[in-house]
Residue, then its C-alpha position, 0 to 999 in steps of 0.5 A: m507495428r503497434n498503433s502510434f499517434s499523439v496525444q491530440t489525436l488519442f483525445i480525439v478518438l476518446l471524444l468520438f467514443c463519448n459520443p452519443l451516436f457512437a454508443q452501443d445499446k448492450a447494458l452492462t451486467v453482473d454477468d458480463y463482469d468476468r470479461w473484464s481483465r485487470i493489467v498485474g506486474a507490469e515490468l520493463s526491461n533495462d534496454g526499454n526493448w521489452m515489456a512483460y505484464g500479466l492479465r488477470p481475469n475477473g474469472g479465470d487464471d492469469t496469463l503472462h504476456v511478454v512484448s517486444l517494444a521494437n517489433d511484433t514479437e509477443y510470448i503468451i504464457p498461460l498461468g505465468e506471473n511475477a515477471v523479471f527481467s535480467d540485467n542484460s535484457g536477455w532474458v525473463a524468468y517468471t513463475v508458472t502456477v497451477d489453475e484456480e480449479t486445481r490449487e482449489s482441489l489441492e488446498e482442499k485435501g491439504d495437498p501442497v501446490f507446486e509451482s514452476a519456475q521458468i526462463l525465457h530467452l527472449r531473441s530465440g524463444e527458447k525456455y528452461t523449467v525447474e519444478r517445485l519453485e521455492s524462490m528464484t532470482f537473476t545475479e546482477d550481472g544477468r549471467y546466472w539464473a539461481v533456482h531454490r526448490k521445494k522438497p518433494e512431496t514425499d520427503k517428510s524429513k525436518h531439515k530444511g535444506t533443499d536442492l539450489i539450481v544454479r544455471d550458467l545463461q552464457s555457457g548453458t552449464v548447470v549446477n545443482l547444490g544439495n541441502v541449501s536453506e539460504f543462498a545469496f549472490n553478491k552484487k558483482s556476482s562473483h561469488l555465491a554463498y549459501l548455508v547448508d541444513a542436511s539431515e542429522r545436520a551432516g554437513n551443515g555450514i557456511y560455503l562459498r563458490n567462486m562463480e567464475s572458476g567454480a572452486l568452493l571454500t567451506l567457510d564454517s561446518d558443525s552440526s549447528v543450524y545457521s541462518g540470516l546470510t547476509w552480504d556486506d552489499d546487502d543494501a548497497l547501490r550500483n556505484e558501491w558494488p566494486s568496493k563491497g561483496n567481500a564479506l559476510a554475516v551468519l548466525k550459527g545456533h543450536s536449540s536446546d530442550s530446556l530453553m524457548h529460543i535459539v541460542n545464537e552466536l554471530v559469525v562475521l566472515q571478511n576478505l573473502d576474496s584472499s585470506v579469509r578473517k573470521t571473528v565470532l560474538n559469543p554471548d556467553s564470552q562477551r563481557n557486556f552482552p546482557d544477561g539473559m539474552v540472546i542473539s534473535e533470528n528474528r531480526d535481519l542481520q545489517w551492516s553499516s554502509n562503511g562495513e565496520l559494524l553489524f546490527i542484530g537483534i537481542r531478545p530475553q531467553q526464556p525457559k520451556v515451562e511444561m504445563d497442564r492446559d486443563t489446570i490453567p485458567n483462562v482469564d484476560v485482566f483488563h487493568w486500568k494502568d495497561d499501556r495497551i488494553q488487553t484486546v490490542q495486546e492479544r492482536q499484537a501477541a504475535r509481534d510482542r513475541r518476536f520483538t528484538y532490540v537493536a545492538s551493534f558488533s564491531p568486528a575489528n574489536s570485537s566489541f558489543t553495544r546495546l542500542t535499544d531497551e525498555g525506554m527506547r524500543e524503537m530507532n530510525f536507522s541511517r547506513h551512513n552515519r555513525y549516529m541513529i535516531g532513537r524514540d522514546e515513546k513511553p511518556y506519550i502512550s494513549d488510546l488517542n494516539w490515531g495515526v501518529s504517536p508522539a515521541d522524545l528524539y534521541r541522537v544515539d552513537v551506534s559504537s558507544g550507545e551514548r544518547t542526547r536527546f534533541a527534541v521533545e513530543i514529536k509527532r511527525t518525523m520525515g526522516f534522514s537525509p541520504d548521507g545522514r547528515y540531516y534528520l527532518f521533523q516537525k514540531v508544535a509551538e504554541q499555535d504554529t507547526i515549525l518544520y526543523v532540520y536536526d544537524v546530526e554531527r553538530n547536535r543543532n535544530v535549525n528552524l526551516t519555517q522562519s526563513s520562509p514566506v510559506s508554511f509547508i504544513n499541509v493547511d488542508h489536512p482534515y483531521p482534529h489533530e496534528s497536520p503533516t507537512y505536504g511531503v519531502a520531494g527530496w534532498a538536493q545533490d549539493g548537500d545542502h538543501v532540501i526540496m519541500n512540496h507545498k499546496h501546488d509549488l516546490w521550494r528548495l530550502a536551504l538546510d543552514g536556514s538561511g533562506a528558501e527559493n520557490i523553484t516553480r516560480g508561482v506557476g502552480e499557485r497561479d494556474q491552480i497545479i499541484f506540482r510534484h517531482v518524479s524520479l525514474d531512476d530506482d538508484e536516485r538518492y538526491i534530486d540533481t538541481s543542476e538537471d532538468l526535473l521531470l514533474s507531474a502535473f494535476g489540475r486542482w479544479t480541472k482534474k487534468n494530468g500530465f508532465y512538465r520539465l523543469r530548469m532551474g531558474n525557469n518556469p515549467r514547460s508542459l510536456v503533456y497536460e491532458d483530460v486523463r490520468f496518467g500512472n505507474p510511470e517506469k523509465a528504462r535503465d538504459e534507454n530513453r524510453i517511458v511505459l506509463t498508464r493512461e486512463t479515463f472513465v471511458e479508457f481502461p489503463d493500458y499501458y503506452h510507451t513514449k520517449t522522455s519528451f512525452r510527444n508521442f504514445t504507442k499503446i502497447t496493451d489492450a486488456n478489455p476490447q470487449q467494452a466497445e460492445y457496451g454502453w458506458g456514458e462519460r462524465v462531467l464536473i460539477d461545481f457547487e458550494n456548501s452552505r459555508g460557501e466552500r468551494l466543492q466539485g463532484t463527478l457526475t457520470l452520464p448514462a449511455g446515450y445521454e440526450p441533453g435536456e432529459t432528466y435521469p434517475m440517479i445514484v449518489y456514491f460519496y465517501e470524502r473527496m471524490s471529484d479527484r476520481h474524474h478520470q479514473y476508469s470504473m472497473p466492473v469487479y465484485d465487491d460490495r459498492p455500486h459501480m459507475s459503469t454497471y449503473a451508467s450503462n443501465g440508464y443511471l447517472v452516479f454523482m460523487p461529491d466532494i465533503v469537507f468536514e466542520f470538526g464536531r459535526p461530521g453528520t451535518s457536514s455531510l448532509d450539507a455537502i450532499t444535498a447542496g451537490t445533489q441539488k445542484v445536479i438537479d438545477l442543472g436539468y440532469a437528475d429527476p428529483d424523484q429519483l434519487g438514490l443514496q449509497g455509502h460504506s463504512w465511513g460513508g455508511y455513517q453518513s448515508s445512515f445519518i442523512l436518511t434521518q434527516t431529509d427525504l430528498f432520496a427515495t432510498v438509501v443502502t448503507g453499508a457496514p455503518p456506525t449508527n449509534l456514535t455513543s456506543f461505537y465510542n467505547n466498541i473495539y476494532g476487531s482487526s486491530g484491538t484498539n478501542h474507538h476513542g481515537i477515531m472518534e475524537i481526532g480521526q475520521v469521525r472528527m469530534g475534536r480532541g476531548v470531546t467525549p459522549w460525556t463531556h459534550r453529550e448534546m453533540y453526540q446525540r445531534e450527530n448520531p443516526m440512532f436518535f433520529v429513528p422516528d424521523i425516518e421517511i424513506p426505505f433503506m437497506i443495511l449490508h453488513g459482514t457478521d465477522d467485521g473487524a472495523v465496525d462491529w456487526m452490531q452497530g448494523l444490528e442496532f440500526y436495524n432493530a431501532a427501525r424495525r421497531m419504529g415500523k420502517e421500511v428496513v431490510l438488513l443483508s446480514y453476510p455471516g463470516e464476512g468482514h468489512h468489505l465481502g471477500r467471497e465471490a458468491n456473496q460479492i455477486d449476490f450483494q451487487i444484484r440485490m443492490k441493483e435490484w433494490f435501486d431499480h425498484y425504489v429509484k426507477g420504479a421497476p417491480a420489487a424482487d420477491w425478498i424485497v417485498n417478503g424476505i427470506p426464511y432462514i430456513e429457505k435461504q440456500y434456496n433463495r439466491a439473487e439472480 
């Protein structure tokens, strides 16, 4: 049996592991990274007796493990991945892929990569395999397993249909259905619907198979192309299945040599278990269907919850125009009246070409209603109400809408299309209640942000803030634009309340505005613990406050983590609350068993199972036992203040074999708030940032401090916090003040670039993908999205302030700009940048290098051709990890310099000068 022990026992074991007397001498290097694996695709069976997970090594192929939690049975499947258990927990299905070397070889030759579907009987170990996997599924009752196959490599035909293999897991019988393009079971697993797309379109149509009798019914058939197969129970909850699964919707279309888009009609099939009723929406014969438009296959068909309406996508039809490309000019016209600049339009062109407007169709009376148009392109859906919420963003389109876009909100009747505006210039919405009766949003009123709920049926806005003694707006939101709430925990089962997160506690607000109750009774605020509701039921739509609630708990200043139980009217009661980080809790649907991860800096996030009491934990996985061979280190929390007296923290990684009273070289790595990572495991992986475990294993301290930004002072705020935190570590006797290095990437790259121009506290700085010239950066383009940087500069991450531009506040931009202080640099530094960076243009790194070189500074630019904002090629990741370590070892520890640091590498010799 797997080892079972209490939380206290495990904590003692961890303390022993952290003790220097037990530390190993072996230092971790990049060469060791391939030995580490991460856990992927963890799944728990409904009966709680089985768990499946994949081990994905840094170097090598995945291995799937299927483990019994009741005994010692374990199945190991090389190259297995994406495991799914059947509903009855009798079987597990998964993909068997090809090894990495074979995949790369096939892809280089342009050959298809075929994977297999495999199913495993958990009790007997019996397996069945189907080659050339396209997709697979279990029926909801777990009786049938269906595998849709890809075409053989030799089949070059254009039709989409391929074989569908259906296995009855009770009887073992197998049915092979040919030329299937789409398939779907209803939720109660009584019927299989599928579409046929055959060669020469012979037999194309919609077919329905009775799974019990095997009877096959042709619902519609001709030479058209069928798509978009959708059951009326597609999004239904489990308790709704018996009354649904009796109607289908499908698109039936044909293409034309003279038209761009397929001409579709909607086919609705109802009463499938008796006398089938067919209703067809044909745009040509529908009186109010918009001229020049077609039903689009680019939007999934969607049923209303009562089965009375179908929501479809429509789009303008366009003629095919044959053009001679040699005679067409290639020019992008950037116009000052454009809603979106040309670069944004270019990046979003594929999305725009697929965009559809929304309409509804009633099969009962064959009525069609258009719901969205150019004035209202977006809509929030509730399938449980006759109203939707429409969004009109057009009046507020701006380059400054960073993160959130304002919109006027409308109630839209989905049957008639009637619109009623109920709120204007709303930036943040929190969506419908599960029954569609209410819609939650916030609005700025003068200097306050008010939380409102819209009573959809009564067309009435209710102010929820005025009846509450606290505001639910996140006052710690660190950006100069409208702050969000702390979040919605959920909607109460009684239908009359919503549960809102506050900074630490949970509150229950009456939806009629009559009052608010702190249901955690202020314990969170008192003990500085952040409580949040945890749902362990995938079908849960409401929070049932008549039952005990499970809460996660996080110590704001202690970084402890755990779970509490809340019974209404009582204080939350601790179940487990320790110096660890818990993650990914999942409960078995039919059993009182939970699996979850737990981690610390020294403990990889392996999986454990426990009961809902959280008293005892049994370890399931052991992904990285080799860690015991290496010196690892441990972490301590550091409290400090910035110059404004704000309380901040940092997490300090102590080196392996740390001796109190000794001082050590230290790397400072940062971004914004980092101390919450105190119990995060440092996974050795190839990328472009320093790994705490590697540096700690090699005699370094690694400090990750928090930063609080003052608007308009991004660089100076960072300088203030970083130097204050670093000095505190020095004052506490941990760090050698003459052996300090600094590293930041992206936004951290800007900060590290600014800091190196302002202080000689650090012996050296490594800055990755850094914005280094705020003036030029302001008007640069995000290569990945096409947007300009106005939004991120003013109200986004840079936080200069709305309306604060390089022209209105020239001195501010100069004061916070690393480029203007290059002459003041007194320390050697290194820049990392990929030439294809889609977030921070490569020219930003090059500008900084050129300026520093012109000023005679010690600077190296590591430029990686073809790389983006983060290094993607493993060879480049390894190269940078080695060079960064060599750089810090030389300038921080005083080790001999590698030759490339002293002499550089001539371009024509670079292929012979890999980092070693």
